[in-house]
LOMI-302391 format. One record per residue (C-alpha): residue in one letter; residue number from 1; x negated, y, z negated. Coordinates in pm, whole numbers. Each point is the difference from the previous one (the first is absolute). Layout:
! residues N
+-----+-----+--------+--------+--------+
| res |   n |      X |      Y |      Z |
+-----+-----+--------+--------+--------+
|   A | NUM |      X |      Y |      Z |
...
+-----+-----+--------+--------+--------+
END
This chain:
! residues 485
+-----+-----+--------+--------+--------+
| res |   n |      X |      Y |      Z |
+-----+-----+--------+--------+--------+
|   M |   1 |  -1759 |  19944 |  -4622 |
|   H |   2 |   -271 |    239 |   -119 |
|   T |   3 |    173 |     28 |   -340 |
|   L |   4 |     22 |   -378 |    -32 |
|   N |   5 |   -369 |    -43 |     83 |
|   H |   6 |    -87 |    267 |   -255 |
|   R |   7 |    198 |   -182 |   -270 |
|   V |   8 |   -168 |   -330 |     84 |
|   F |   9 |   -341 |    171 |    -13 |
|   M |  10 |     75 |    163 |   -337 |
|   S |  11 |    126 |   -328 |   -145 |
|   A |  12 |   -315 |   -177 |    113 |
|   L |  13 |   -213 |    281 |   -142 |
|   C |  14 |    171 |    -25 |   -339 |
|   L |  15 |    -63 |   -374 |     -7 |
|   L |  16 |   -364 |     54 |     90 |
|   L |  17 |    -49 |    269 |   -264 |
|   G |  18 |    164 |   -225 |   -258 |
|   Q |  19 |   -253 |   -280 |     46 |
|   F |  20 |   -209 |    -21 |   -317 |
|   A |  21 |   -271 |   -200 |   -173 |
|   S |  22 |    222 |   -299 |    -66 |
|   G |  23 |    103 |    -28 |    363 |
|   Q |  24 |    356 |     85 |   -105 |
|   T |  25 |    201 |    267 |    178 |
|   L |  26 |    116 |    264 |   -248 |
|   S |  27 |    292 |    234 |     58 |
|   P |  28 |    -28 |    380 |    -18 |
|   L |  29 |    180 |    -20 |   -336 |
|   V |  30 |   -276 |   -220 |   -141 |
|   R |  31 |   -279 |    195 |    173 |
|   Q |  32 |     74 |    315 |   -201 |
|   F |  33 |   -116 |   -180 |   -316 |
|   V |  34 |   -317 |   -151 |    148 |
|   K |  35 |   -328 |    150 |   -118 |
|   V |  36 |   -249 |   -252 |    138 |
|   D |  37 |     71 |   -184 |    325 |
|   E |  38 |   -326 |   -100 |    163 |
|   P |  39 |    -62 |   -367 |     94 |
|   V |  40 |   -319 |     -5 |   -209 |
|   V |  41 |    -25 |    179 |   -335 |
|   A |  42 |   -290 |      3 |   -248 |
|   L |  43 |     72 |     82 |   -363 |
|   T |  44 |   -344 |     97 |   -126 |
|   H |  45 |   -140 |     53 |   -352 |
|   V |  46 |    321 |   -130 |   -155 |
|   R |  47 |     58 |   -201 |   -317 |
|   V |  48 |    153 |   -339 |     83 |
|   I |  49 |    243 |   -164 |   -246 |
|   D |  50 |     67 |   -315 |    197 |
|   G |  51 |    300 |   -146 |   -186 |
|   T |  52 |   -171 |   -321 |   -108 |
|   G |  53 |    -63 |    133 |   -350 |
|   A |  54 |   -372 |     33 |     70 |
|   P |  55 |   -182 |    316 |   -114 |
|   A |  56 |     31 |    305 |    223 |
|   R |  57 |   -281 |     46 |    252 |
|   N |  58 |   -127 |    354 |     41 |
|   D |  59 |   -130 |    167 |    316 |
|   Q |  60 |    144 |   -244 |    251 |
|   T |  61 |     87 |     26 |    367 |
|   V |  62 |    320 |   -164 |    122 |
|   V |  63 |     43 |    -26 |    377 |
|   L |  64 |    350 |    -47 |    141 |
|   S |  65 |     37 |   -123 |    356 |
|   K |  66 |    322 |    -57 |    192 |
|   G |  67 |    211 |    -32 |   -312 |
|   K |  68 |   -236 |   -234 |   -186 |
|   I |  69 |   -276 |     39 |   -258 |
|   D |  70 |   -322 |    -64 |    190 |
|   V |  71 |   -278 |     83 |   -247 |
|   V |  72 |    -36 |     58 |   -374 |
|   A |  73 |   -361 |     78 |    -90 |
|   N |  74 |   -232 |    229 |   -193 |
|   A |  75 |     -4 |    343 |    162 |
|   D |  76 |   -379 |      4 |     28 |
|   S |  77 |     -7 |   -322 |    204 |
|   A |  78 |    328 |      8 |    193 |
|   T |  79 |      0 |     68 |    373 |
|   V |  80 |    267 |    250 |    100 |
|   P |  81 |    122 |    -50 |    360 |
|   K |  82 |    -73 |    295 |    228 |
|   D |  83 |    364 |     37 |    100 |
|   A |  84 |    131 |     -2 |   -359 |
|   R |  85 |    194 |    279 |   -165 |
|   V |  86 |   -210 |     58 |   -312 |
|   L |  87 |    157 |    106 |   -329 |
|   D |  88 |   -242 |    106 |   -274 |
|   L |  89 |    168 |   -117 |   -320 |
|   H |  90 |   -240 |    103 |   -276 |
|   G |  91 |    210 |     11 |   -318 |
|   Y |  92 |    272 |   -223 |    143 |
|   S |  93 |    102 |   -363 |    -54 |
|   V |  94 |    177 |   -252 |    222 |
|   I |  95 |    225 |   -276 |   -128 |
|   P |  96 |    206 |   -256 |    194 |
|   G |  97 |    350 |    107 |     93 |
|   L |  98 |    232 |    -66 |   -293 |
|   V |  99 |    241 |   -292 |     30 |
|   G | 100 |    327 |    104 |   -166 |
|   M | 101 |    186 |   -309 |   -115 |
|   H | 102 |    320 |    160 |   -134 |
|   D | 103 |     50 |    293 |    235 |
|   H | 104 |    362 |     58 |     98 |
|   M | 105 |    112 |    223 |    283 |
|   F | 106 |    288 |    135 |   -210 |
|   Y | 107 |     46 |    239 |   -291 |
|   P | 108 |    271 |     29 |   -270 |
|   A | 109 |    291 |    228 |     83 |
|   G | 110 |    194 |    -51 |   -324 |
|   D | 111 |    294 |   -224 |    -93 |
|   A | 112 |   -178 |   -321 |    106 |
|   I | 113 |    -36 |    120 |    360 |
|   F | 114 |   -330 |     23 |    187 |
|   H | 115 |    -88 |    207 |    306 |
|   E | 116 |   -245 |   -113 |    266 |
|   M | 117 |   -300 |    233 |     27 |
|   A | 118 |    -85 |    -91 |    358 |
|   I | 119 |   -190 |    324 |     71 |
|   S | 120 |   -166 |    105 |   -326 |
|   F | 121 |   -107 |   -332 |   -150 |
|   P | 122 |   -202 |   -144 |    291 |
|   R | 123 |   -198 |    324 |     20 |
|   L | 124 |    -57 |     21 |   -375 |
|   Y | 125 |   -117 |   -360 |    -23 |
|   L | 126 |   -253 |     58 |    276 |
|   A | 127 |   -109 |    337 |   -139 |
|   A | 128 |    -80 |   -158 |   -337 |
|   G | 129 |   -220 |   -268 |    155 |
|   V | 130 |    256 |   -282 |      3 |
|   T | 131 |    -60 |   -167 |    335 |
|   T | 132 |    202 |   -317 |    -64 |
|   I | 133 |    324 |    -43 |   -196 |
|   R | 134 |    249 |   -270 |    -93 |
|   T | 135 |    345 |    155 |    -36 |
|   T | 136 |     98 |   -248 |   -277 |
|   G | 137 |    372 |     35 |     42 |
|   S | 138 |    193 |    186 |    268 |
|   V | 139 |    336 |    180 |      2 |
|   E | 140 |    -31 |     76 |    373 |
|   P | 141 |   -191 |   -295 |    150 |
|   Y | 142 |     87 |     94 |    357 |
|   T | 143 |   -147 |    346 |    -59 |
|   D | 144 |   -312 |   -146 |   -157 |
|   L | 145 |    -47 |   -236 |    294 |
|   A | 146 |     46 |    286 |    246 |
|   L | 147 |   -254 |    211 |   -192 |
|   K | 148 |   -248 |   -285 |     10 |
|   R | 149 |     38 |    -26 |    378 |
|   Q | 150 |    -35 |    376 |     43 |
|   I | 151 |   -311 |     19 |   -218 |
|   D | 152 |   -159 |   -304 |    165 |
|   G | 153 |     75 |    156 |    338 |
|   G | 154 |   -165 |    331 |    -89 |
|   E | 155 |    327 |    194 |     20 |
|   V | 156 |     10 |    125 |   -363 |
|   P | 157 |   -266 |     25 |   -273 |
|   G | 158 |      3 |   -243 |   -289 |
|   P | 159 |   -158 |   -307 |   -159 |
|   R | 160 |     10 |   -355 |    128 |
|   I | 161 |    326 |   -142 |   -140 |
|   H | 162 |     85 |   -348 |   -125 |
|   V | 163 |    378 |     21 |      4 |
|   T | 164 |    183 |   -178 |   -281 |
|   G | 165 |    353 |   -112 |     75 |
|   P | 166 |    310 |    125 |   -179 |
|   Y | 167 |     12 |    -83 |   -369 |
|   L | 168 |     90 |   -359 |    -84 |
|   E | 169 |    252 |     86 |   -270 |
|   G | 170 |    279 |   -184 |   -179 |
|   P | 171 |    351 |    101 |   -106 |
|   G | 172 |     18 |    293 |   -241 |
|   S | 173 |   -255 |    227 |    162 |
|   W | 174 |     -1 |    359 |   -123 |
|   A | 175 |   -112 |    129 |    341 |
|   P | 176 |    268 |     -3 |    274 |
|   Q | 177 |   -268 |      0 |    273 |
|   M | 178 |    -97 |   -358 |    -89 |
|   T | 179 |    161 |   -314 |    141 |
|   E | 180 |    117 |   -252 |   -261 |
|   L | 181 |    -95 |   -360 |     79 |
|   K | 182 |    233 |   -251 |   -165 |
|   T | 183 |   -117 |   -337 |    131 |
|   P | 184 |   -323 |   -169 |    109 |
|   E | 185 |    144 |     -4 |    353 |
|   D | 186 |     33 |    380 |    -14 |
|   A | 187 |   -366 |     24 |    -93 |
|   V | 188 |   -123 |   -229 |    279 |
|   S | 189 |    199 |    176 |    270 |
|   T | 190 |   -105 |    345 |   -124 |
|   V | 191 |   -369 |    -92 |    -13 |
|   N | 192 |     -1 |   -152 |    348 |
|   F | 193 |    203 |    286 |    148 |
|   W | 194 |   -249 |    262 |   -116 |
|   I | 195 |   -313 |   -198 |     82 |
|   D | 196 |    135 |    -27 |    354 |
|   R | 197 |     19 |    379 |      7 |
|   G | 198 |   -356 |     57 |   -115 |
|   V | 199 |    -19 |     28 |   -379 |
|   D | 200 |   -297 |   -177 |   -156 |
|   N | 201 |     76 |     14 |   -374 |
|   F | 202 |    301 |    -33 |   -230 |
|   K | 203 |     86 |    129 |   -344 |
|   A | 204 |    247 |   -160 |   -241 |
|   Y | 205 |    183 |    223 |   -244 |
|   N | 206 |    166 |     18 |   -340 |
|   F | 207 |    314 |   -213 |     25 |
|   I | 208 |   -106 |   -282 |    231 |
|   S | 209 |     55 |   -355 |   -129 |
|   R | 210 |   -265 |   -269 |    -18 |
|   A | 211 |    170 |   -213 |    266 |
|   V | 212 |     23 |    291 |    244 |
|   L | 213 |   -357 |    111 |    -68 |
|   K | 214 |   -131 |   -353 |     50 |
|   A | 215 |    179 |    -26 |    335 |
|   A | 216 |   -138 |    339 |    108 |
|   I | 217 |   -355 |    -91 |    -98 |
|   D | 218 |     11 |   -335 |    176 |
|   A | 219 |    146 |    154 |    318 |
|   A | 220 |   -261 |    276 |      2 |
|   H | 221 |   -291 |   -237 |    -69 |
|   K | 222 |    106 |   -225 |    288 |
|   R | 223 |    -72 |    295 |    227 |
|   G | 224 |   -319 |    117 |   -171 |
|   I | 225 |    162 |    294 |   -181 |
|   K | 226 |    -57 |     94 |   -365 |
|   V | 227 |    258 |    102 |   -260 |
|   T | 228 |    -45 |    237 |   -291 |
|   G | 229 |    249 |     99 |   -267 |
|   H | 230 |    116 |    268 |   -238 |
|   L | 231 |    196 |   -243 |   -212 |
|   C | 232 |    231 |     16 |   -299 |
|   S | 233 |    234 |   -300 |     17 |
|   I | 234 |   -305 |   -225 |     47 |
|   G | 235 |   -307 |     -1 |   -226 |
|   F | 236 |   -356 |      6 |    130 |
|   R | 237 |    -75 |   -363 |    -81 |
|   E | 238 |    326 |   -113 |    161 |
|   A | 239 |    -89 |    196 |    314 |
|   A | 240 |   -351 |   -147 |      8 |
|   A | 241 |    146 |   -350 |    -16 |
|   L | 242 |    229 |     86 |    292 |
|   G | 243 |   -302 |     93 |    211 |
|   I | 244 |     10 |    379 |      3 |
|   D | 245 |   -318 |    166 |    131 |
|   D | 246 |     -3 |    330 |   -188 |
|   L | 247 |    178 |    178 |   -285 |
|   E | 248 |     57 |    374 |    -11 |
|   H | 249 |    -57 |    244 |   -286 |
|   G | 250 |   -144 |   -230 |   -263 |
|   L | 251 |    101 |    -82 |   -355 |
|   D | 252 |    260 |    275 |    -41 |
|   V | 253 |    250 |   -177 |    227 |
|   D | 254 |    -52 |   -357 |   -119 |
|   T | 255 |    313 |    -93 |   -196 |
|   E | 256 |    -99 |   -353 |    -96 |
|   F | 257 |    -99 |    107 |   -353 |
|   F | 258 |    343 |    142 |    -83 |
|   S | 259 |    173 |   -214 |   -263 |
|   G | 260 |    341 |     45 |    164 |
|   K | 261 |   -116 |    -92 |    348 |
|   K | 262 |    240 |   -230 |    189 |
|   P | 263 |    -81 |   -191 |    320 |
|   D | 264 |     54 |    205 |    317 |
|   E | 265 |    119 |    303 |   -196 |
|   C | 266 |   -166 |    339 |    -20 |
|   P | 267 |     15 |    117 |   -364 |
|   D | 268 |     46 |    354 |   -124 |
|   A | 269 |   -322 |    182 |     80 |
|   N | 270 |    -12 |    202 |   -322 |
|   A | 271 |     58 |   -303 |   -220 |
|   A | 272 |   -269 |   -199 |    183 |
|   A | 273 |   -246 |    290 |    -26 |
|   E | 274 |     61 |     47 |   -371 |
|   E | 275 |    -91 |   -364 |    -62 |
|   L | 276 |   -298 |      1 |    236 |
|   I | 277 |   -175 |    293 |   -171 |
|   K | 278 |     10 |   -190 |   -330 |
|   M | 279 |   -228 |   -260 |    157 |
|   H | 280 |   -371 |     25 |     77 |
|   V | 281 |   -163 |    -82 |    332 |
|   S | 282 |   -239 |   -224 |   -195 |
|   D | 283 |    292 |   -212 |   -124 |
|   P | 284 |    -14 |   -361 |    129 |
|   P | 285 |    329 |     17 |    197 |
|   I | 286 |   -124 |    292 |    212 |
|   Q | 287 |   -347 |   -148 |     40 |
|   D | 288 |    155 |   -332 |    104 |
|   M | 289 |    206 |    183 |    261 |
|   I | 290 |   -315 |    167 |    137 |
|   Q | 291 |   -175 |   -336 |     29 |
|   D | 292 |    305 |   -147 |    172 |
|   L | 293 |      1 |    276 |    263 |
|   V | 294 |   -370 |    -52 |     67 |
|   R | 295 |     45 |   -378 |     33 |
|   H | 296 |    276 |     57 |    256 |
|   H | 297 |   -207 |    262 |    188 |
|   V | 298 |    265 |    266 |    -54 |
|   A | 299 |   -124 |    356 |     54 |
|   V | 300 |    124 |    298 |   -205 |
|   T | 301 |     54 |    348 |    146 |
|   S | 302 |    -83 |    288 |   -230 |
|   T | 303 |    229 |    302 |     39 |
|   L | 304 |   -115 |    216 |   -289 |
|   P | 305 |     98 |    341 |    148 |
|   V | 306 |    374 |    -69 |     -1 |
|   F | 307 |     -9 |   -114 |   -364 |
|   E | 308 |   -231 |    281 |   -111 |
|   L | 309 |    278 |    244 |     87 |
|   F | 310 |    210 |   -138 |   -286 |
|   V | 311 |   -270 |     55 |   -262 |
|   A | 312 |     83 |    336 |   -152 |
|   N | 313 |   -252 |    281 |     54 |
|   K | 314 |   -241 |   -221 |    191 |
|   T | 315 |     34 |     32 |    377 |
|   P | 316 |   -208 |    286 |    143 |
|   L | 317 |    215 |    256 |    179 |
|   Q | 318 |   -186 |     67 |    323 |
|   Q | 319 |     74 |    296 |    223 |
|   R | 320 |    -65 |   -206 |    314 |
|   V | 321 |    280 |   -237 |   -102 |
|   L | 322 |    247 |    281 |    -67 |
|   D | 323 |    -92 |    175 |    326 |
|   A | 324 |     80 |   -311 |    204 |
|   M | 325 |    350 |    -30 |   -147 |
|   S | 326 |    315 |    167 |    125 |
|   P | 327 |    144 |    249 |   -252 |
|   E | 328 |    280 |   -241 |    -89 |
|   A | 329 |   -234 |   -296 |    -51 |
|   R | 330 |   -237 |    216 |   -204 |
|   N | 331 |    276 |    131 |   -227 |
|   Q | 332 |    141 |   -347 |    -53 |
|   F | 333 |   -342 |   -135 |    -96 |
|   L | 334 |    -76 |    289 |   -238 |
|   E | 335 |    340 |    -36 |   -168 |
|   N | 336 |    -62 |   -374 |    -49 |
|   R | 337 |   -342 |     77 |   -144 |
|   V | 338 |    134 |    255 |   -247 |
|   R | 339 |    270 |   -239 |   -121 |
|   L | 340 |   -258 |   -273 |    -51 |
|   D | 341 |   -230 |    225 |   -202 |
|   L | 342 |    278 |    106 |   -238 |
|   P | 343 |     -2 |   -180 |   -339 |
|   R | 344 |    234 |   -299 |    -20 |
|   H | 345 |    216 |    -24 |   -312 |
|   D | 346 |    169 |   -302 |   -148 |
|   P | 347 |    375 |     85 |     11 |
|   K | 348 |     56 |   -176 |   -334 |
|   T | 349 |   -287 |    137 |   -206 |
|   G | 350 |    -88 |    317 |    187 |
|   Q | 351 |   -366 |    -97 |    -24 |
|   I | 352 |   -242 |     40 |    290 |
|   V | 353 |    -51 |   -341 |    161 |
|   P | 354 |   -323 |    -82 |    184 |
|   R | 355 |     62 |    -88 |    363 |
|   A | 356 |    -92 |   -350 |    107 |
|   W | 357 |   -159 |    108 |    327 |
|   G | 358 |   -332 |    111 |   -148 |
|   T | 359 |    -55 |   -333 |   -177 |
|   A | 360 |    120 |   -200 |    299 |
|   F | 361 |   -233 |    192 |    233 |
|   A | 362 |   -300 |    -74 |   -222 |
|   M | 363 |     99 |   -368 |    -17 |
|   D | 364 |     26 |    -19 |    378 |
|   M | 365 |   -350 |    142 |     34 |
|   E | 366 |   -134 |   -259 |   -243 |
|   F | 367 |    189 |   -275 |    183 |
|   E | 368 |   -157 |     96 |    332 |
|   R | 369 |   -350 |     -2 |   -150 |
|   D | 370 |     56 |   -343 |   -151 |
|   F | 371 |    149 |   -130 |    326 |
|   V | 372 |   -314 |    101 |    190 |
|   K | 373 |   -227 |   -144 |   -270 |
|   A | 374 |    185 |   -330 |     35 |
|   G | 375 |    -74 |     -3 |    374 |
|   G | 376 |    323 |    149 |    132 |
|   L | 377 |     27 |    205 |    320 |
|   L | 378 |    112 |    351 |    -92 |
|   L | 379 |    135 |    220 |    280 |
|   A | 380 |     53 |    377 |      1 |
|   G | 381 |    316 |    190 |     88 |
|   E | 382 |    195 |    311 |    -96 |
|   D | 383 |    379 |    -57 |     40 |
|   P | 384 |    140 |    346 |     95 |
|   T | 385 |    329 |    -50 |   -187 |
|   G | 386 |     83 |     47 |   -370 |
|   M | 387 |     87 |    357 |    -95 |
|   G | 388 |   -181 |    141 |    305 |
|   G | 389 |   -341 |    160 |     -7 |
|   V | 390 |   -195 |   -297 |    137 |
|   L | 391 |    -69 |     98 |    359 |
|   A | 392 |   -142 |   -201 |    285 |
|   G | 393 |   -380 |     -8 |     -6 |
|   F | 394 |    -38 |    228 |   -300 |
|   G | 395 |    143 |   -282 |   -211 |
|   D | 396 |   -251 |   -248 |    147 |
|   Q | 397 |   -284 |    228 |   -106 |
|   R | 398 |    154 |     34 |   -346 |
|   E | 399 |     23 |   -380 |    -24 |
|   V | 400 |   -377 |    -26 |     46 |
|   E | 401 |    -56 |    265 |   -266 |
|   L | 402 |    229 |   -185 |   -242 |
|   L | 403 |   -182 |   -328 |     63 |
|   V | 404 |   -311 |    177 |   -128 |
|   E | 405 |    195 |    136 |   -297 |
|   E | 406 |    111 |   -360 |    -55 |
|   G | 407 |   -360 |   -112 |    -48 |
|   F | 408 |   -134 |    -92 |    343 |
|   T | 409 |   -309 |    175 |    133 |
|   P | 410 |     52 |    231 |    299 |
|   L | 411 |   -167 |   -259 |    223 |
|   E | 412 |    231 |   -273 |   -131 |
|   A | 413 |    306 |    221 |     49 |
|   I | 414 |    -95 |     78 |    360 |
|   H | 415 |    -60 |   -372 |     57 |
|   I | 416 |    352 |    -77 |   -125 |
|   A | 417 |    152 |    269 |    225 |
|   T | 418 |   -185 |   -111 |    314 |
|   Y | 419 |   -152 |   -350 |      2 |
|   N | 420 |    274 |   -170 |   -203 |
|   G | 421 |    285 |    130 |    213 |
|   A | 422 |   -177 |   -105 |    319 |
|   Q | 423 |    -63 |   -344 |   -150 |
|   Y | 424 |    366 |    -50 |    -90 |
|   L | 425 |    112 |    107 |    347 |
|   G | 426 |   -245 |   -240 |    163 |
|   E | 427 |   -185 |    289 |    167 |
|   L | 428 |   -329 |      5 |   -188 |
|   D | 429 |   -187 |    -88 |    319 |
|   R | 430 |    116 |    333 |    149 |
|   I | 431 |     61 |    250 |   -281 |
|   G | 432 |    -57 |     50 |   -373 |
|   T | 433 |   -376 |     54 |     -1 |
|   I | 434 |   -261 |    203 |    183 |
|   A | 435 |   -213 |   -240 |    205 |
|   P | 436 |   -116 |    -36 |    362 |
|   G | 437 |    262 |   -157 |    223 |
|   K | 438 |    299 |    116 |   -202 |
|   Q | 439 |    258 |    254 |    109 |
|   A | 440 |   -110 |    356 |    -51 |
|   D | 441 |    252 |     75 |   -275 |
|   L | 442 |   -189 |    238 |   -228 |
|   V | 443 |     76 |    289 |   -233 |
|   V | 444 |   -241 |    295 |    -16 |
|   I | 445 |     12 |    150 |   -349 |
|   K | 446 |   -174 |    308 |   -132 |
|   G | 447 |   -177 |   -103 |   -319 |
|   N | 448 |    -79 |   -331 |   -162 |
|   P | 449 |    298 |   -211 |   -110 |
|   A | 450 |   -244 |   -270 |   -116 |
|   Q | 451 |    -85 |    235 |   -287 |
|   K | 452 |    307 |    226 |    -17 |
|   I | 453 |    311 |   -183 |    114 |
|   D | 454 |    205 |    321 |     27 |
|   D | 455 |   -210 |     83 |    307 |
|   I | 456 |    211 |   -257 |    186 |
|   E | 457 |    248 |    284 |     49 |
|   N | 458 |   -255 |    205 |    198 |
|   V | 459 |     72 |   -166 |    334 |
|   E | 460 |   -112 |    193 |    307 |
|   I | 461 |     -3 |   -247 |    289 |
|   V | 462 |    176 |   -335 |     30 |
|   F | 463 |   -124 |   -236 |    270 |
|   K | 464 |    245 |   -258 |    127 |
|   N | 465 |   -127 |   -218 |    284 |
|   G | 466 |   -287 |    246 |     41 |
|   V | 467 |    221 |    307 |     46 |
|   G | 468 |    -58 |    267 |   -264 |
|   Y | 469 |    312 |    177 |   -128 |
|   D | 470 |      5 |    337 |   -174 |
|   S | 471 |    146 |    -60 |   -346 |
|   A | 472 |     83 |    365 |    -71 |
|   K | 473 |    191 |     44 |    327 |
|   L | 474 |    205 |   -313 |    -61 |
|   I | 475 |     96 |    119 |   -349 |
|   E | 476 |     83 |    353 |    114 |
|   S | 477 |    222 |   -135 |    279 |
|   V | 478 |    245 |   -150 |   -252 |
|   R | 479 |      6 |    279 |   -255 |
|   G | 480 |    351 |     10 |   -150 |
|   L | 481 |    122 |   -308 |    187 |
|   V | 482 |    -11 |   -277 |   -264 |
|   G | 483 |    361 |    -66 |    -97 |
|   I | 484 |    126 |    107 |    344 |
|   R | 485 |   -178 |   -206 |    266 |
+-----+-----+--------+--------+--------+
END
């Protein structure tokens, strides 16, 4: 009896000790990564980049109370509550938590197979300042849903997850982990089945037909759920007419300009790319497509990091990325990179042939700029697939850097990666900007990303619901695990 009472007492004590600023009970596993846990926290003398695109405000005080942002004011006039934990952040900036809009929970394992990274990826997303993600395609939807429940319940560390259902794919898929939908009835039953189980987004894929996609979109919209697509068999303007809400990756995957394109068929990718790079983004057909997407209120998700990998000699090789990988995943990525950087020769002439990826990447950047100029909603993601090397969280930071390389200002890039994602998800009243009354989802960064965007990598503390997580500890905890779990 004494032993039982002791166990009950210890369980109650753990629950009590796990009660933090947000009012949420956090497990001992999560507690080890918590750096700031007081109910009231004052971030003083900090630079505020609020996510709206407005100029940064220097020497501010931000007060967090019970998981919410309570005050944002000039440091010399702000009142700091007596019971607040005060952090002096001279030389630091705060931005809203990033909203990753193409952030899978899986990683390539080779031979068209993907492995779920249920341990490493949630921690890396959070460590990099990504406090909200949309999975944008799932190969293990039950696992993703379970992770969401565990994170929401304070059992494991990670970002807030919008779980996308299993891929809505058609016959001919190259990935055996994807279900092939053959009829509109298949689409309707699949959509309703997964909405009933908790998913709140869907993604259509390469080989889906127009009839099946239309049925999926209509079924999802009836229940207030949005559909995005990485399409091939269907062009962007066709998808817009069907009612799609978002399109992934941008111009590089739009096959509608290929001369040999047939209805509901995915053409050869190399042939389509070779024709596309002979065009210019300023050409009327592409500009008409952009205007059509804007008229239909179709968003576009930028995933520059996954395409950058295919541009020879471009992607920076960061030690932090290599350290997070398992030896096998690291070797596979480095071998892929070496093969890509080798000169490509025409087998008939023996001459060195320029690779299409560099031109296509530049065109996609120009397309995204023009889409935004036309009034389109551009979202930010990373897509940790391709040849490997795009890792959870680190890729989201790289996406923001590439948006600046693309031509946006640092403030505009941060706006795209925070405000725009929250707007698309219908959560702008709670997240996406730094303002009183919003959730205390903030990223504390050493330096000034409003002037030097690379500083976005210098994350020290990530607040989610007012709880401050230690970025370095989260990263160290998954050293060598990417590619394994």
